[in-house]
C-alpha positions in Angstrom: 115.3 51.4 58.3 118.4 51.6 56.0 120.2 54.0 58.4 119.4 51.6 61.3 121.0 48.7 59.4 124.0 50.8 58.4 124.5 52.0 62.0 124.3 48.4 63.4 127.0 47.2 61.0 129.4 50.1 61.4 129.1 50.2 65.2 129.8 46.5 65.4 126.4 45.3 66.5 125.7 43.1 63.5 128.0 40.6 61.8 126.9 37.6 59.6 129.1 34.6 59.2 128.8 30.9 58.3 125.4 29.5 57.5 123.7 32.7 58.3 125.0 34.3 55.1 122.9 31.9 53.1 119.9 32.4 55.3 120.1 36.2 54.8 120.3 35.7 51.0 117.2 33.5 51.1 115.3 36.0 53.2 116.0 38.6 50.5 114.6 36.3 47.9 111.4 35.9 50.0 111.0 39.6 50.3 111.6 40.0 46.5 108.8 37.6 45.9 106.4 39.7 48.0 107.4 42.8 45.9 106.8 40.9 42.7 103.4 39.7 43.8 102.4 43.2 44.9 103.5 44.5 41.5 101.4 41.9 39.7 98.3 42.5 41.9 98.6 46.3 41.4 98.7 46.0 37.6 95.3 47.3 36.3 94.4 45.7 33.0 91.7 48.3 32.2 94.0 51.2 33.0 96.7 49.6 30.8 94.2 49.4 27.9 92.7 52.8 28.4 96.0 54.6 28.8 98.2 52.1 27.0 100.3 54.5 25.0 101.0 57.0 27.8 101.6 54.1 30.2 104.1 52.4 27.9 106.0 55.7 27.2 106.2 56.6 30.9 107.2 53.1 31.9 109.8 52.5 29.2 111.4 55.7 28.0 112.6 57.0 31.4 113.6 53.5 32.5 115.8 52.8 29.5 117.2 56.3 29.5 118.3 56.0 33.1 119.6 52.5 32.5 121.8 53.4 29.6 122.8 56.7 31.3 123.9 54.8 34.4 125.9 52.3 32.2 127.7 55.2 30.4 128.3 57.1 33.7 129.5 54.1 35.6 131.9 53.1 32.7 133.5 56.4 32.4 133.4 57.6 36.0 134.2 54.3 37.8 135.7 52.2 35.0 132.8 49.6 35.4 132.4 47.1 32.6 129.5 47.8 30.3 127.5 44.7 31.3 127.9 45.6 34.9 126.9 49.2 34.1 123.7 47.9 32.4 123.0 45.7 35.4 123.2 48.8 37.7 121.1 50.8 35.3 118.2 48.4 35.1 118.4 48.0 38.9 118.1 51.8 39.3 115.4 52.1 36.6 112.7 50.5 38.7 110.3 52.9 40.5 109.4 51.8 44.0 105.8 50.5 44.3 106.0 50.6 48.1 106.5 54.3 48.1 104.6 55.4 44.9 101.4 53.3 45.2 100.4 53.9 48.8 101.1 57.7 48.5 99.2 57.9 45.2 96.2 55.9 46.6 95.9 58.5 49.4 96.0 61.3 46.8 93.5 59.5 44.7 91.0 59.0 47.5 91.1 62.7 48.2 90.2 63.4 44.6 93.5 65.1 43.5 94.3 64.7 39.8 91.5 62.3 39.1 90.0 64.2 36.2 93.1 63.3 34.2 93.7 59.9 35.7 97.2 60.9 37.0 97.2 58.4 39.9 95.9 55.6 37.7 98.5 56.4 35.1 101.4 56.4 37.5 100.3 53.2 39.3 99.9 51.3 36.1 103.1 52.5 34.7 105.0 51.7 37.9 104.0 48.1 37.7 105.1 47.8 34.0 108.3 49.7 34.8 109.2 47.2 37.5 108.4 44.2 35.3 110.7 45.4 32.6 113.6 46.3 35.0 113.4 43.1 37.0 113.2 40.9 33.9 116.1 42.5 32.1 118.1 42.5 35.4 117.6 38.8 35.7 118.8 38.2 32.1 121.9 40.4 32.6 122.6 38.6 35.9 122.5 35.3 34.1 124.9 36.5 31.5 127.4 37.8 34.0 127.5 34.7 36.3 126.6 31.9 33.9 129.3 29.5 32.9 129.9 28.1 29.4 130.3 29.4 25.9 129.2 32.9 24.8 126.6 31.6 22.4 124.9 29.6 25.1 125.0 32.6 27.5 123.3 34.8 24.9 120.7 32.2 24.2 119.9 31.8 27.9 118.3 35.3 28.0 115.4 34.5 25.5 115.1 31.0 27.1 114.6 32.6 30.5 112.0 34.9 29.1 110.1 32.0 27.4 110.2 29.9 30.6 109.0 32.8 32.7 106.1 33.5 30.4 105.0 29.8 30.0 105.2 29.1 33.7 103.6 32.4 34.7 100.6 31.8 32.4 100.2 28.2 33.5 100.4 28.9 37.3 98.2 32.0 36.9 95.5 30.0 35.2 95.7 27.3 37.9 95.5 30.0 40.7 92.5 31.5 39.0 90.6 28.2 39.1 91.8 26.9 42.5 90.2 27.5 44.9 86.6 28.0 43.7 85.4 31.5 44.1 82.6 30.4 46.6 85.1 28.7 48.9 84.7 29.8 52.5 88.4 30.5 52.8 88.9 31.8 49.3 91.1 34.8 50.3 93.6 32.6 52.4 93.8 29.9 49.7 94.3 32.4 46.8 97.0 34.2 48.8 98.7 30.8 49.4 98.5 29.9 45.7 100.1 33.1 44.4 102.5 33.4 47.3 103.7 29.9 47.3 103.8 29.7 43.5 105.8 33.0 43.3 108.2 31.8 45.9 108.8 28.5 44.1 109.3 30.4 40.8 111.9 32.7 42.3 113.8 30.2 44.3 113.4 27.4 41.8 114.6 29.6 38.9 117.9 30.1 40.8 118.1 26.5 41.6 117.9 25.3 38.0 120.2 28.1 36.7 117.5 30.3 35.1 117.4 33.2 37.7 115.7 35.6 35.3 112.7 33.3 34.6 111.5 33.2 38.3 110.6 36.9 38.8 108.9 37.2 35.4 106.8 34.1 36.1 105.9 35.4 39.5 104.6 38.7 38.1 102.8 37.2 35.2 101.1 34.5 37.3 99.9 37.0 39.9 98.6 39.4 37.3 96.7 36.7 35.3 95.2 35.3 38.5 94.2 38.8 39.7 92.6 39.5 36.3 90.6 36.3 36.5 89.4 37.1 40.0 88.0 40.4 38.8 86.0 38.5 36.2 84.7 36.3 38.9 83.4 39.2 41.1 86.3 41.1 42.6 87.2 44.6 41.4 90.0 47.1 41.3 89.1 48.4 44.7 88.1 45.1 46.3 91.0 42.6 46.3 91.6 41.1 49.7 94.7 39.2 48.5 96.3 42.5 47.8 95.5 43.6 51.3 97.1 40.3 52.6 100.4 41.0 50.9 100.3 44.6 51.8 100.2 43.5 55.4 103.0 40.9 54.8 105.1 43.7 53.3 104.7 45.7 56.5 106.6 42.9 58.3 109.1 42.2 55.5 110.0 45.8 54.7 112.1 46.7 57.9 113.7 43.3 57.7 114.7 43.7 54.1 115.9 47.3 54.3 117.7 46.7 57.6 119.6 43.8 56.1 120.5 45.9 53.1 121.9 48.5 55.4 124.1 46.0 57.1 125.9 45.3 53.8 127.3 48.9 53.8 130.6 48.9 55.7 132.2 52.4 55.6 135.6 50.8 56.3 135.5 49.3 52.8 134.3 52.5 51.0 136.9 55.1 50.2 135.9 58.8 49.9 136.7 58.7 46.2 134.4 55.8 45.7 131.6 57.6 47.5 131.9 60.7 45.3 132.0 58.5 42.2 128.8 56.8 43.3 127.1 60.1 43.9 128.3 61.3 40.5 126.9 58.3 38.7 123.6 58.5 40.6 123.3 62.2 39.8 124.0 61.8 36.1 121.5 59.0 35.6 118.9 60.8 37.6 119.2 63.8 35.4 118.7 61.6 32.4 115.6 60.2 34.0 114.2 63.6 34.8 114.8 64.8 31.2 113.2 61.7 29.7 110.2 62.0 32.1 109.7 65.6 31.1 109.7 64.8 27.4 107.1 62.0 28.0 104.7 64.1 30.0 104.9 67.0 27.5 102.4 65.1 25.3 100.1 64.0 28.1 97.9 67.1 28.1 99.0 68.2 31.6 99.5 71.6 33.2 103.0 72.8 34.3 102.2 71.9 37.9 100.9 68.5 37.0 104.0 67.8 35.0 106.2 68.7 38.0 104.2 66.3 40.2 104.6 63.5 37.6 108.3 64.0 37.5 108.6 64.0 41.3 106.4 60.9 41.6 108.6 59.1 39.1 111.8 59.4 41.1 111.5 57.2 44.2 113.6 54.0 44.4 113.4 51.6 47.4 111.7 48.2 47.3 113.0 46.7 44.0 116.5 48.2 44.7 116.5 46.9 48.2 115.6 43.4 47.0 118.0 43.3 43.9 120.8 45.3 45.4 122.6 42.5 47.2 121.8 39.8 44.7 124.9 40.4 42.5 127.0 40.6 45.7 125.7 37.3 47.0 126.5 35.6 43.6 129.9 37.3 43.4 130.9 36.1 46.9 130.1 32.6 45.8 132.3 32.8 42.7 135.1 34.4 44.8 136.3 36.6 41.8 137.7 39.8 43.2 136.7 41.9 40.3 133.1 40.7 40.5 133.0 41.4 44.2 134.3 44.9 43.7 131.7 45.8 41.0 128.9 44.3 43.1 129.9 46.3 46.1 130.0 49.4 44.0 126.5 48.7 42.7 125.3 48.1 46.3 126.7 51.4 47.4 125.0 53.3 44.6 121.8 51.5 45.2 121.7 52.4 48.9 122.5 56.1 48.1 119.6 56.0 45.6 117.2 54.7 48.1 118.2 57.3 50.8 118.0 60.2 48.4 115.3 59.5 45.9 112.9 57.8 48.2 112.9 60.8 50.5 112.4 63.3 47.7 109.7 61.2 46.0 107.7 60.5 49.2 107.7 64.2 50.1 107.0 65.2 46.6 103.9 63.0 46.3 102.5 63.6 49.8 103.2 67.4 50.1 103.2 68.3 46.4 99.9 66.4 45.5 97.5 68.9 47.2 99.5 71.9 45.9 100.2 70.8 42.3 97.1 68.9 41.4 93.5 70.0 41.0 90.9 68.4 43.3 88.0 66.5 41.9 85.2 64.6 43.7 86.7 61.4 45.2 85.9 58.1 43.6 83.2 56.1 45.2 84.5 53.1 47.2 83.6 49.6 46.3 80.3 48.2 47.6 80.0 44.5 48.5 76.7 42.7 48.8 75.8 39.1 49.1 76.0 38.4 45.4 78.6 40.7 43.9 81.2 43.5 44.6 80.5 46.5 42.5 83.2 49.1 42.0 82.1 52.5 40.8 84.7 54.8 39.4 83.3 58.3 38.6 86.1 59.1 36.2 86.7 56.0 34.1 84.5 52.9 34.5 81.6 51.0 36.0 82.5 47.3 36.5 80.4 44.4 37.7 
């Protein structure tokens, strides 16, 4: 999809001008909302509680290591300002749920690695990883492009976090209560509540000047609503709203990635810049691999299982595709040449990261899973009767 967009732009088949620039930017925000909602729906509260320490270490340590590594590499290799380097780092730090989660679900259904909860651990950690990266990215973005005194810019970060938490909890509770669980169109209405609410949060946050609050509110509201739906009868394996947004993402994914590809114009990229981008990506990826290895050393895994975990923790695609052009869109609005240059450099590195790490990660999970993990009896699928949906998980839990 990326390569198709790149080819269309560089062979002269695609050129956006005038009002369509704003339309394309809005489309990207819509696709970002879909990713945030999927991340919130995929966050398993019971898995977080059960594997909380390992999940936290796996989600945070490699993420922060890669973020700071990218900032250092970008500063000394490309001369990028520190705050722009951190923006790049937290953009790169997010693991792609669109690649990791579907591939891990397939592995999980076949029973590979279930005795140690490897799929559950990675899925839960990927959601938390995305939340952290997206939230910090939004705060850094606000600091770079906000106007006013330094003190007010610094205070804006905590304010955005507070607004995101309050709005997210409020809308999540409303979405849990409306519609009623016995409504004949409960799936459609719940999808509309979290989808519409998330879109209002993301677009509204930018409109009022608190861009970092919107993504955080969208994730929190979706997670809280999903958690309440499970208490009302749904389960980890029966969530029709998640299926709805998975289908929506099938439509949005080629649109998003294709549009990202059209932002790459080889006429504007020198060979030196390309090598610098590859060097930055390589250095921060090495830092992530080292940090991931240290984290999984204490997780009671075999050598093969550790290799699988490291491979599964590499892919970048969805979050990077959604966030990659955001800084460039804002830089184009300001018209500052330096900002435009750094934003273009970030976008180049992001596209390279998607092309390289998504390929390695997808192959690593799909091909490496059956070869690196032990096979256990597959989990029993959820059973739905007229009164309840019962999810039986042989490894961890039995929920009503």
